[in-house]
C-alpha positions in Angstrom: 69.3 45.6 27.4 68.8 42.2 25.6 66.9 40.0 28.2 68.5 36.5 28.3 66.2 33.4 28.2 67.1 30.2 30.1 67.5 27.7 27.6 65.2 24.5 28.6 65.5 21.1 26.4 63.1 19.0 27.5 60.4 22.1 25.9 62.6 21.5 22.8 61.7 17.2 23.1 57.8 17.8 24.0 57.7 19.7 20.5 59.5 16.9 18.5 57.1 14.3 20.1 54.2 16.5 19.2 55.5 16.6 15.6 56.1 13.2 15.7 52.5 12.4 16.7 51.1 14.6 14.1 52.8 12.6 11.5 51.8 8.9 12.8 48.3 10.7 12.8 48.4 11.3 9.3 50.0 7.9 8.3 47.8 5.5 10.2 43.9 6.8 10.1 43.0 4.6 13.2 44.5 4.6 16.1 45.1 1.5 18.2 44.0 2.2 21.7 41.4 1.3 24.0 39.7 2.3 27.8 42.3 -1.1 28.6 44.5 -0.6 25.6 43.3 -3.4 24.0 40.5 -2.7 21.0 40.7 0.0 18.4 39.1 3.1 17.3 36.7 2.4 14.3 35.6 5.2 11.5 32.7 6.4 12.0 30.6 9.1 10.1 28.7 11.9 12.3 25.9 13.4 10.0 23.8 16.6 11.4 20.6 17.0 9.8 17.5 19.2 10.5 15.9 16.7 12.7 18.4 14.0 13.7 22.1 13.3 14.1 23.1 9.6 12.2 26.0 8.2 13.0 27.5 5.5 11.1 30.4 3.0 12.5 32.4 0.0 11.0 32.4 -2.7 12.9 33.4 -5.7 11.2 33.3 -8.8 12.9 31.0 -7.7 15.8 27.5 -9.1 17.0 24.9 -6.7 17.4 24.4 -8.5 20.5 28.1 -7.8 21.7 27.2 -3.6 21.1 26.5 -1.7 24.4 25.3 2.4 23.2 24.7 4.8 25.2 24.1 8.6 25.0 24.7 10.9 28.3 24.1 14.9 27.7 25.6 15.4 24.3 28.4 12.1 24.7 27.2 9.2 22.4 29.5 5.9 23.9 29.7 3.0 22.0 31.2 -0.6 23.6 31.5 -4.0 22.3 33.7 -6.9 21.8 35.2 -8.7 19.1 36.1 -12.3 20.0 39.0 -14.6 18.1 37.1 -17.6 16.5 39.4 -20.5 17.0 43.3 -20.3 18.3 45.4 -21.6 15.7 47.5 -24.4 16.9 49.4 -25.4 14.2 52.2 -22.6 13.0 52.8 -19.0 13.7 51.6 -16.0 12.5 53.2 -14.2 9.5 51.0 -11.3 9.9 48.2 -10.7 12.5 46.4 -7.4 12.0 42.8 -7.7 12.8 42.1 -6.9 16.9 40.6 -8.7 19.5 39.0 -8.0 22.9 37.0 -4.7 24.1 36.7 -1.5 22.5 35.1 1.9 23.6 34.7 4.9 21.8 32.7 8.0 23.1 31.7 10.8 20.5 31.2 14.4 21.1 27.7 14.7 19.8 27.2 18.3 17.3 23.8 18.9 19.6 21.5 17.4 22.2 19.3 14.7 21.6 16.2 12.4 22.7 18.0 9.0 23.0 15.0 7.4 23.9 13.5 7.7 20.2 16.8 6.6 18.9 16.9 3.8 16.2 19.9 1.2 16.0 20.4 -0.5 12.7 23.6 -3.0 12.4 24.2 -4.6 8.7 26.8 -5.6 7.3 29.5 -4.4 9.4 28.0 -1.1 9.6 26.3 0.4 12.1 23.9 2.8 11.9 22.2 5.5 14.5 19.6 7.6 14.1 19.3 9.4 16.7 16.5 12.6 16.5 17.5 16.2 18.0 15.8 16.9 21.6 12.7 19.2 20.8 14.6 22.5 22.6 17.5 22.2 19.7 15.2 21.9 16.5 15.1 24.8 14.4 11.5 26.3 14.5 9.6 28.1 11.9 7.8 31.0 12.3 5.3 32.6 10.3 5.1 35.9 9.2 1.1 37.5 9.4 0.8 40.5 7.3 -1.6 42.9 9.3 -4.2 44.5 6.6 -3.8 48.1 5.6 -5.2 51.0 7.3 -7.1 53.1 4.7 -6.2 56.3 5.0 -9.6 57.9 5.7 -10.5 55.4 8.5 -9.6 55.6 12.3 -7.1 53.2 14.2 
């Protein structure tokens, strides 16, 4: 005997929404969202080397003093604010894509880092963080020593 399944129209709608979300994520590489809904997710690169984790974040229009960086466990948090230079009193905008306000982005780091030895450099709108890996997670090299061969007639 065949089993009868109950039809749930909302399950199909949820599937459609997930498909649409994936479509829009592919079309627009940046998600406009933040903790309070007013900032942007900015593009980042995270590079894992033997000694460090290097994070590069594009933050055009942000001043270095307006950036807060913190590390808790393996989570890096970048907070900041972009301020509008001046408000236009004349005319109306034909297009306005630049975002102003606060932003927050949290990134899962690939490994534990030592934030006390971190270095942050901001140049030409790009923040470069060099986060040394914690000593416990750095690869260790173990040397192999050969024992001298025992001669056939010698006693052990």
